[in-house]
LUMVO-33613 format. One record per residue (C-alpha): residue number from 1; x, y, z. Coordinates in nm, 4 decimals, always signed. Layout:
! residues N
[NUM; [X; Y; Z]];
...
This chain:
! residues 333
[1; [-6.8238; -17.3243; -5.7555]];
[2; [-7.1425; -17.1227; -5.7038]];
[3; [-7.3640; -17.0310; -5.9979]];
[4; [-7.2981; -16.6609; -5.9412]];
[5; [-6.9225; -16.7207; -5.9526]];
[6; [-6.9555; -16.9187; -6.2788]];
[7; [-7.1512; -16.6354; -6.4349]];
[8; [-6.8833; -16.3871; -6.3256]];
[9; [-6.5997; -16.5940; -6.4736]];
[10; [-6.7579; -16.6917; -6.8063]];
[11; [-6.7954; -16.4277; -7.0800]];
[12; [-7.1391; -16.3605; -7.2209]];
[13; [-7.2156; -16.5856; -7.5182]];
[14; [-7.4636; -16.4920; -7.7892]];
[15; [-7.7176; -16.7281; -7.9420]];
[16; [-7.5416; -16.7339; -8.2783]];
[17; [-7.2053; -16.8310; -8.1280]];
[18; [-7.3661; -17.1149; -7.9375]];
[19; [-7.5476; -17.2312; -8.2505]];
[20; [-7.2180; -17.2519; -8.4375]];
[21; [-7.0618; -17.4526; -8.1564]];
[22; [-7.3541; -17.6961; -8.1576]];
[23; [-7.3105; -17.7416; -8.5325]];
[24; [-6.9436; -17.8275; -8.4862]];
[25; [-7.0333; -18.0798; -8.2162]];
[26; [-7.2935; -18.2380; -8.4439]];
[27; [-7.0428; -18.2709; -8.7272]];
[28; [-6.7894; -18.4355; -8.4963]];
[29; [-7.0482; -18.6832; -8.3676]];
[30; [-7.1187; -18.7884; -8.7271]];
[31; [-6.7437; -18.8173; -8.7892]];
[32; [-6.7127; -19.0323; -8.4770]];
[33; [-6.9789; -19.2750; -8.6039]];
[34; [-6.8286; -19.2934; -8.9531]];
[35; [-6.4688; -19.3307; -8.8313]];
[36; [-6.5834; -19.6059; -8.5946]];
[37; [-6.7366; -19.7838; -8.8918]];
[38; [-6.4083; -19.7428; -9.0817]];
[39; [-6.2289; -19.9218; -8.7973]];
[40; [-6.4641; -20.2156; -8.8245]];
[41; [-6.4758; -20.2307; -9.2037]];
[42; [-6.0960; -20.2229; -9.2355]];
[43; [-6.0495; -20.5021; -8.9770]];
[44; [-5.8690; -20.2542; -8.7516]];
[45; [-6.0729; -20.3219; -8.4397]];
[46; [-5.7715; -20.4662; -8.2588]];
[47; [-5.5141; -20.2424; -8.4257]];
[48; [-5.4572; -20.0995; -8.0795]];
[49; [-5.4819; -20.3988; -7.8438]];
[50; [-5.4917; -20.1860; -7.5288]];
[51; [-5.7033; -19.8944; -7.4042]];
[52; [-5.6767; -19.5994; -7.3576]];
[53; [-5.3131; -19.6417; -7.4703]];
[54; [-5.2598; -19.8069; -7.8063]];
[55; [-5.0535; -20.0777; -7.6365]];
[56; [-4.9034; -20.1451; -7.2955]];
[57; [-4.5731; -19.9957; -7.4014]];
[58; [-4.6775; -19.6937; -7.6055]];
[59; [-4.9535; -19.4339; -7.6272]];
[60; [-4.9331; -19.3755; -8.0024]];
[61; [-4.9665; -19.6432; -8.2714]];
[62; [-4.6790; -19.7895; -8.4748]];
[63; [-4.6452; -19.6839; -8.8363]];
[64; [-4.8816; -19.9416; -8.9829]];
[65; [-5.2312; -19.9265; -9.1299]];
[66; [-5.4610; -20.0942; -8.8766]];
[67; [-5.3217; -19.9303; -8.5610]];
[68; [-5.3303; -19.5908; -8.7354]];
[69; [-5.6974; -19.6312; -8.8322]];
[70; [-5.7983; -19.7452; -8.4840]];
[71; [-5.6020; -19.4659; -8.3154]];
[72; [-5.7467; -19.2049; -8.5527]];
[73; [-6.0944; -19.2947; -8.4302]];
[74; [-5.9742; -19.2460; -8.0729]];
[75; [-5.8354; -18.9043; -8.1650]];
[76; [-6.1759; -18.8063; -8.3048]];
[77; [-6.3260; -18.8935; -7.9658]];
[78; [-6.0637; -18.6784; -7.7895]];
[79; [-6.1437; -18.3781; -8.0110]];
[80; [-6.5144; -18.4417; -7.9600]];
[81; [-6.4608; -18.4402; -7.5817]];
[82; [-6.2855; -18.1044; -7.5986]];
[83; [-6.5562; -17.9526; -7.8183]];
[84; [-6.8331; -18.0935; -7.5972]];
[85; [-6.6667; -17.9429; -7.2907]];
[86; [-6.6505; -17.6089; -7.4708]];
[87; [-7.0195; -17.6398; -7.5605]];
[88; [-7.1058; -17.6924; -7.1929]];
[89; [-6.9133; -17.3783; -7.0968]];
[90; [-7.0775; -17.1831; -7.3771]];
[91; [-7.4202; -17.3029; -7.2613]];
[92; [-7.3434; -17.1794; -6.9106]];
[93; [-7.2261; -16.8449; -7.0468]];
[94; [-7.5098; -16.8024; -7.2943]];
[95; [-7.7316; -16.5018; -7.2429]];
[96; [-8.0109; -16.5503; -7.1717]];
[97; [-7.9325; -16.8761; -6.9920]];
[98; [-8.1269; -17.1734; -7.1334]];
[99; [-8.1746; -17.4709; -6.9031]];
[100; [-8.2579; -17.7072; -7.1892]];
[101; [-7.9330; -17.6255; -7.3695]];
[102; [-7.7313; -17.6742; -7.0510]];
[103; [-7.8808; -18.0191; -6.9915]];
[104; [-7.8396; -18.1261; -7.3542]];
[105; [-7.4780; -18.0069; -7.3545]];
[106; [-7.4171; -18.2130; -7.0416]];
[107; [-7.5851; -18.5034; -7.2209]];
[108; [-7.3184; -18.4780; -7.4903]];
[109; [-7.0499; -18.5292; -7.2269]];
[110; [-7.2370; -18.8267; -7.0794]];
[111; [-7.2825; -18.9882; -7.4204]];
[112; [-6.9167; -18.9425; -7.5122]];
[113; [-6.8019; -19.0970; -7.1856]];
[114; [-7.0352; -19.3924; -7.2425]];
[115; [-6.8930; -19.4344; -7.5932]];
[116; [-6.5365; -19.4211; -7.4617]];
[117; [-6.6012; -19.6817; -7.1930]];
[118; [-6.7774; -19.9096; -7.4414]];
[119; [-6.4843; -19.8645; -7.6796]];
[120; [-6.2568; -20.0082; -7.4115]];
[121; [-6.4982; -20.2959; -7.3506]];
[122; [-6.5011; -20.3676; -7.7256]];
[123; [-6.1211; -20.3997; -7.7236]];
[124; [-6.0988; -20.6110; -7.4088]];
[125; [-6.3854; -20.8382; -7.5194]];
[126; [-6.1981; -20.9065; -7.8436]];
[127; [-6.4721; -20.7459; -8.0568]];
[128; [-6.7679; -20.9246; -7.9017]];
[129; [-7.0445; -20.8620; -8.1616]];
[130; [-7.3090; -20.7707; -7.9040]];
[131; [-7.0791; -20.5147; -7.7413]];
[132; [-6.9972; -20.3732; -8.0857]];
[133; [-7.3701; -20.3447; -8.1613]];
[134; [-7.4292; -20.1655; -7.8319]];
[135; [-7.1370; -19.9352; -7.9056]];
[136; [-7.2936; -19.8317; -8.2378]];
[137; [-7.6426; -19.7840; -8.0924]];
[138; [-7.5058; -19.5661; -7.8125]];
[139; [-7.3428; -19.3647; -8.0910]];
[140; [-7.6881; -19.3165; -8.2446]];
[141; [-7.8123; -19.2020; -7.9044]];
[142; [-7.5274; -18.9510; -7.8899]];
[143; [-7.6193; -18.8350; -8.2402]];
[144; [-7.9771; -18.7830; -8.1217]];
[145; [-7.8609; -18.5565; -7.8401]];
[146; [-7.6405; -18.3595; -8.0803]];
[147; [-7.9225; -18.3124; -8.3336]];
[148; [-8.1747; -18.2052; -8.0693]];
[149; [-7.9187; -17.9641; -7.9248]];
[150; [-7.8575; -17.8078; -8.2664]];
[151; [-8.2308; -17.7790; -8.3320]];
[152; [-8.3033; -17.6205; -7.9949]];
[153; [-8.0035; -17.3883; -8.0210]];
[154; [-8.1758; -17.2276; -8.3195]];
[155; [-8.4963; -17.1568; -8.1293]];
[156; [-8.6021; -16.8578; -7.9237]];
[157; [-8.6854; -16.8992; -7.5574]];
[158; [-9.0382; -16.9939; -7.4595]];
[159; [-9.3196; -16.7526; -7.3901]];
[160; [-9.2866; -16.5154; -7.0932]];
[161; [-8.9107; -16.5677; -7.0728]];
[162; [-8.9219; -16.9457; -7.0305]];
[163; [-8.5811; -17.1144; -7.0501]];
[164; [-8.7112; -17.4281; -7.2163]];
[165; [-8.6329; -17.3219; -7.5701]];
[166; [-8.9671; -17.2477; -7.7241]];
[167; [-9.1795; -17.4238; -7.4647]];
[168; [-9.4480; -17.6426; -7.6175]];
[169; [-9.4658; -17.4241; -7.9288]];
[170; [-9.7595; -17.4201; -8.1692]];
[171; [-9.8476; -17.7425; -8.3499]];
[172; [-9.8653; -17.7128; -8.7282]];
[173; [-10.0101; -18.0616; -8.7844]];
[174; [-10.2954; -18.2764; -8.6620]];
[175; [-10.2770; -18.5273; -8.3780]];
[176; [-10.2916; -18.8109; -8.6329]];
[177; [-9.9882; -18.6760; -8.8193]];
[178; [-9.7937; -18.6437; -8.4954]];
[179; [-9.8769; -19.0017; -8.3939]];
[180; [-9.7718; -19.1353; -8.7330]];
[181; [-9.4497; -18.9350; -8.7022]];
[182; [-9.3707; -19.1039; -8.3705]];
[183; [-9.4405; -19.4418; -8.5301]];
[184; [-9.1966; -19.3581; -8.8102]];
[185; [-8.9257; -19.2683; -8.5602]];
[186; [-8.9821; -19.5999; -8.3826]];
[187; [-8.9697; -19.7935; -8.7098]];
[188; [-8.6477; -19.6232; -8.8148]];
[189; [-8.4872; -19.6965; -8.4792]];
[190; [-8.5922; -20.0599; -8.5155]];
[191; [-8.4498; -20.0666; -8.8692]];
[192; [-8.1191; -19.9248; -8.7450]];
[193; [-8.1001; -20.1896; -8.4728]];
[194; [-8.1771; -20.4636; -8.7265]];
[195; [-7.9180; -20.3203; -8.9650]];
[196; [-7.6603; -20.3244; -8.6866]];
[197; [-7.7427; -20.6884; -8.6176]];
[198; [-7.7135; -20.7619; -8.9906]];
[199; [-7.3615; -20.6217; -8.9877]];
[200; [-7.2900; -20.8322; -8.6796]];
[201; [-7.3883; -21.1418; -8.8761]];
[202; [-7.1885; -21.0374; -9.1829]];
[203; [-6.8234; -21.0630; -9.2807]];
[204; [-6.7076; -20.7324; -9.1317]];
[205; [-6.6278; -20.8388; -8.7780]];
[206; [-6.3717; -20.5671; -8.7181]];
[207; [-6.0757; -20.8023; -8.7002]];
[208; [-5.9569; -21.1514; -8.7811]];
[209; [-6.1028; -21.4248; -8.5643]];
[210; [-6.3770; -21.2078; -8.4129]];
[211; [-6.7039; -21.3859; -8.3339]];
[212; [-7.0174; -21.3218; -8.5367]];
[213; [-7.3830; -21.3252; -8.4373]];
[214; [-7.5028; -21.6875; -8.4914]];
[215; [-7.7780; -21.5971; -8.7390]];
[216; [-7.7696; -21.6384; -9.1149]];
[217; [-7.6770; -21.3132; -9.2881]];
[218; [-7.9573; -21.3576; -9.5411]];
[219; [-8.2159; -21.3906; -9.2639]];
[220; [-8.0986; -21.0782; -9.0835]];
[221; [-8.0800; -20.8829; -9.4095]];
[222; [-8.4335; -20.9892; -9.4976]];
[223; [-8.5636; -20.8811; -9.1563]];
[224; [-8.3891; -20.5463; -9.1888]];
[225; [-8.5284; -20.4929; -9.5390]];
[226; [-8.8835; -20.5781; -9.4330]];
[227; [-8.8745; -20.3212; -9.1546]];
[228; [-8.7447; -20.0611; -9.3994]];
[229; [-9.0266; -20.1414; -9.6440]];
[230; [-9.2831; -20.0877; -9.3673]];
[231; [-9.1133; -19.7575; -9.2835]];
[232; [-9.1257; -19.6494; -9.6480]];
[233; [-9.4966; -19.7338; -9.6619]];
[234; [-9.5547; -19.5304; -9.3454]];
[235; [-9.3688; -19.2381; -9.5025]];
[236; [-9.5896; -19.2514; -9.8125]];
[237; [-9.8943; -19.2609; -9.5855]];
[238; [-9.7533; -18.9598; -9.4024]];
[239; [-9.7211; -18.7597; -9.7243]];
[240; [-10.0810; -18.8487; -9.8144]];
[241; [-10.2016; -18.7495; -9.4677]];
[242; [-10.0131; -18.4209; -9.4805]];
[243; [-10.1773; -18.3363; -9.8113]];
[244; [-10.5218; -18.4422; -9.6918]];
[245; [-10.5002; -18.2381; -9.3701]];
[246; [-10.3581; -17.9380; -9.5606]];
[247; [-10.0414; -17.9213; -9.3557]];
[248; [-9.8055; -17.6269; -9.4213]];
[249; [-9.5928; -17.6592; -9.7329]];
[250; [-9.2730; -17.6552; -9.5258]];
[251; [-9.3771; -17.9720; -9.3435]];
[252; [-9.4666; -18.1488; -9.6674]];
[253; [-9.1367; -18.0447; -9.8255]];
[254; [-8.9478; -18.1938; -9.5326]];
[255; [-9.1464; -18.5150; -9.5716]];
[256; [-9.0545; -18.5377; -9.9382]];
[257; [-8.6890; -18.4801; -9.8601]];
[258; [-8.7075; -18.7514; -9.5933]];
[259; [-8.8525; -18.9933; -9.8491]];
[260; [-8.5746; -18.9027; -10.0935]];
[261; [-8.3046; -18.9726; -9.8352]];
[262; [-8.4789; -19.2986; -9.7486]];
[263; [-8.4866; -19.4098; -10.1135]];
[264; [-8.1177; -19.3224; -10.1605]];
[265; [-8.0281; -19.5169; -9.8473]];
[266; [-8.2317; -19.8126; -9.9705]];
[267; [-8.0521; -19.8122; -10.3060]];
[268; [-7.7148; -19.8169; -10.1298]];
[269; [-7.8344; -20.0939; -9.8981]];
[270; [-7.9498; -20.3241; -10.1740]];
[271; [-7.6390; -20.2443; -10.3829]];
[272; [-7.4032; -20.3397; -10.1007]];
[273; [-7.5887; -20.6649; -10.0328]];
[274; [-7.5960; -20.7855; -10.3924]];
[275; [-7.2347; -20.6791; -10.4509]];
[276; [-7.1254; -20.8931; -10.1523]];
[277; [-7.0767; -20.6089; -9.9029]];
[278; [-6.7729; -20.4156; -10.0285]];
[279; [-6.6336; -20.2188; -9.7321]];
[280; [-6.6470; -19.8777; -9.9026]];
[281; [-7.0144; -19.9156; -9.9931]];
[282; [-7.0968; -20.0383; -9.6426]];
[283; [-6.9225; -19.7282; -9.5071]];
[284; [-7.1379; -19.5080; -9.7305]];
[285; [-7.4421; -19.6898; -9.5946]];
[286; [-7.3337; -19.6175; -9.2358]];
[287; [-7.2929; -19.2502; -9.3196]];
[288; [-7.6387; -19.2656; -9.4766]];
[289; [-7.7773; -19.3899; -9.1449]];
[290; [-7.6575; -19.0720; -8.9732]];
[291; [-7.8075; -18.8571; -9.2485]];
[292; [-8.1404; -19.0426; -9.2436]];
[293; [-8.1716; -19.0347; -8.8638]];
[294; [-8.0882; -18.6620; -8.8581]];
[295; [-8.3412; -18.5942; -9.1338]];
[296; [-8.6092; -18.7905; -8.9490]];
[297; [-8.5584; -18.5874; -8.6314]];
[298; [-8.5559; -18.2652; -8.8338]];
[299; [-8.8789; -18.3685; -9.0063]];
[300; [-9.0549; -18.4386; -8.6768]];
[301; [-8.9228; -18.1177; -8.5231]];
[302; [-9.0884; -17.9283; -8.8093]];
[303; [-9.4317; -18.0289; -8.6784]];
[304; [-9.4034; -17.7464; -8.4238]];
[305; [-9.3615; -17.3739; -8.4744]];
[306; [-9.1613; -17.1799; -8.2154]];
[307; [-9.2326; -16.8071; -8.2533]];
[308; [-8.9701; -16.5475; -8.1689]];
[309; [-9.0236; -16.3954; -7.8253]];
[310; [-8.8928; -16.0567; -7.7184]];
[311; [-8.5794; -16.0927; -7.5096]];
[312; [-8.4356; -16.4005; -7.6856]];
[313; [-8.2740; -16.2248; -7.9781]];
[314; [-7.9045; -16.2404; -8.0372]];
[315; [-7.6756; -15.9456; -8.0227]];
[316; [-7.7349; -15.6837; -8.2943]];
[317; [-7.4342; -15.8055; -8.4948]];
[318; [-7.5542; -16.1683; -8.4725]];
[319; [-7.8945; -16.1389; -8.6341]];
[320; [-7.9452; -16.3659; -8.9314]];
[321; [-8.2958; -16.2338; -9.0010]];
[322; [-8.4872; -15.9110; -8.9417]];
[323; [-8.6625; -16.0610; -8.6380]];
[324; [-8.3295; -16.1643; -8.4842]];
[325; [-8.3955; -16.5406; -8.4922]];
[326; [-8.1225; -16.7855; -8.5809]];
[327; [-8.2322; -17.1277; -8.6990]];
[328; [-8.0310; -17.4351; -8.7958]];
[329; [-8.2462; -17.7257; -8.9063]];
[330; [-8.5672; -17.6033; -8.7480]];
[331; [-8.6437; -17.3100; -8.9756]];
[332; [-9.0136; -17.2492; -9.0243]];
[333; [-8.9505; -17.0846; -9.3563]];
């Protein structure tokens, strides 16, 4: 179908409506990660032994706990697929059209499909720990796309009518701060990968008889903790650097909130380890990962200011502020 035909078929979509849709998609991505963790922590990984049907003889699960938990996670993915498809259509119908939002919306679809395929591989590999780790990390990648989409959906278009969502923007911090911010993102990603491997070496295999990573749990937990300690030190250095370079108060406030989330996540992490990994507490820790990763991306996004440009305001009845801008996590105020 030609682009002109698509524009004729789709109704015009305002910036505020698209922002709301991106928020819903983000919430569902978080729910997908957490519900996937619930499957593993409840030993329901093979509750549905087939894929995409629950079993060879039936689509829906029998009335028992493990199949119901596993199938519920699959239903979350189905709803997420429908919402992501709607987001793509809304991006195409958004006025003015934003190329960055269209590509990110398509990225949601790609990430969901990758998650679905990996979910089938997890089942057919009988919960191979390396496939399960990959499945979780792809989920973090999908979360990244959803967060970036929500952040960009709250921005005006770039200067001179650019469709890139704010273009390069105006930096509010020094080059040194930006480099340290990228280092922090890398350290957190490394910590998440190490935490995933720690779970792979622990008791929550997702089902009875599933293989574990052949590394001592204590060794993996120690490695994970050491990376987190380095990250915390880098965050303290960041706060010092922000104060020394007289960064805007909004950036510093985000840094403090990031440190607070990091400390809370650390408390949960140590509590679950020394209490012998109770499933509920491990689930809280997984949810904390999504919150911490989202906060980290939000913090780094705050390094740049994207001024409102004439022509990228929402409809008159959609204005959240006098200047017409609508901002989710990326507010400069």
